[in-house]
C-alpha positions, 0 to 999 in steps of 0.5 A, spaced: 706 504 554 699 507 554 697 509 547 692 515 546 688 514 540 681 518 537 675 516 542 670 511 539 669 508 532 674 513 529 680 510 534 679 503 530 682 505 523 687 509 526 690 504 531 689 499 525 693 503 520 698 505 526 699 497 527 700 496 519 705 501 519 709 498 525 709 491 522 711 494 515 717 498 519 719 491 523 719 488 516 724 493 513 728 493 519 729 486 519 731 486 512 736 492 513 739 488 519 740 482 514 743 486 509 748 489 514 750 482 516 751 480 509 755 486 508 759 485 514 761 478 512 763 481 506 768 486 509 771 481 514 775 478 510 778 484 506 779 487 513 783 481 515 787 481 509 789 488 510 791 487 517 796 481 514 798 486 509 800 491 514 803 486 519 808 484 513 809 491 511 811 493 518 816 488 519 819 489 512 819 497 514 823 495 521 828 490 517 830 496 512 830 501 518 835 496 521 839 496 515 839 503 514 842 504 521 847 499 520 849 502 513 848 509 514 849 510 522 845 512 527 847 520 526 845 519 518 838 517 521 837 523 526 839 528 520 834 525 515 829 525 521 830 532 522 830 534 515 822 532 515 819 539 514 812 536 515 808 529 517 805 525 512 797 527 511 792 522 510 785 523 506 779 518 507 774 518 502 767 515 505 761 512 502 754 511 504 753 503 505 746 501 507 745 508 510 751 508 514 757 513 512 763 508 512 770 509 510 772 506 503 779 508 502 784 513 503 790 516 500 797 518 503 801 524 502 808 523 504 811 529 508 815 534 506 822 534 507 829 535 504 833 530 500 838 527 505 844 523 502 844 517 506 845 511 501 840 506 498 838 503 505 835 509 507 831 511 501 829 503 501 827 504 509 823 511 507 819 507 501 818 501 506 815 506 511 811 509 506 808 502 504 807 500 511 803 507 512 799 506 506 797 499 509 796 501 516 791 506 513 787 500 509 787 497 516 784 503 519 779 504 513 777 497 514 776 497 521 772 503 521 767 501 516 766 494 521 765 499 527 760 503 523 756 497 521 757 494 528 754 500 531 748 500 525 747 493 527 746 494 534 741 500 533 737 497 528 736 491 533 734 496 538 729 499 534 726 493 531 726 490 538 722 496 541 717 496 535 716 489 536 716 488 543 713 494 546 710 499 540 706 493 537 703 490 543 701 496 546 697 498 540 694 491 539 692 491 546 689 498 545 685 496 539 683 490 543 680 494 549 677 499 544 674 493 540 671 490 546 668 497 549 665 498 542 662 491 542 659 493 549 657 500 546 653 496 540 650 491 545 647 497 550 645 501 544 641 494 541 638 493 548 636 500 548 633 500 541 629 493 543 626 497 549 624 503 545 621 498 540 617 494 545 614 500 548 
């Protein structure tokens, strides 16, 4: 990377300032990276608990559906399914976590449907499926937040590495080169001044 800077002595403070800003930027990215790692570590157990709850809820919903099919019959299940007028809807609320927009929770609005007589087993199956849907939403929210944090971790690492491995060394090289050129210029000016004073 070639660094273009002001010529002569004006380039020295310009490069020094840019290096100071880059080093501070790398420090801030390090701090952000560590904070994101801590946040991810905090989120992982919550995601695991949500996944376990969803698996438990899905098994329970499946058991109730089997009971409802046995007690009410397959025809009654088909009638109940046909009576549903609109699917359930999900609303997810987001929040910024360390500058990353992440899902934090959500709500499930049950689908609209006509009440269908089918016995207690069918009502219990519907309630179990609603709980399983809410648990699935919690898994989706937790996994979505982890994916967003992981993406920001990768981006933060890339930005920090670009500054530390490319940007800072290029500016340090430009500053060293400029300082050598300025020292050479000062030696030449000193030699020229000594010649003038001797003459």
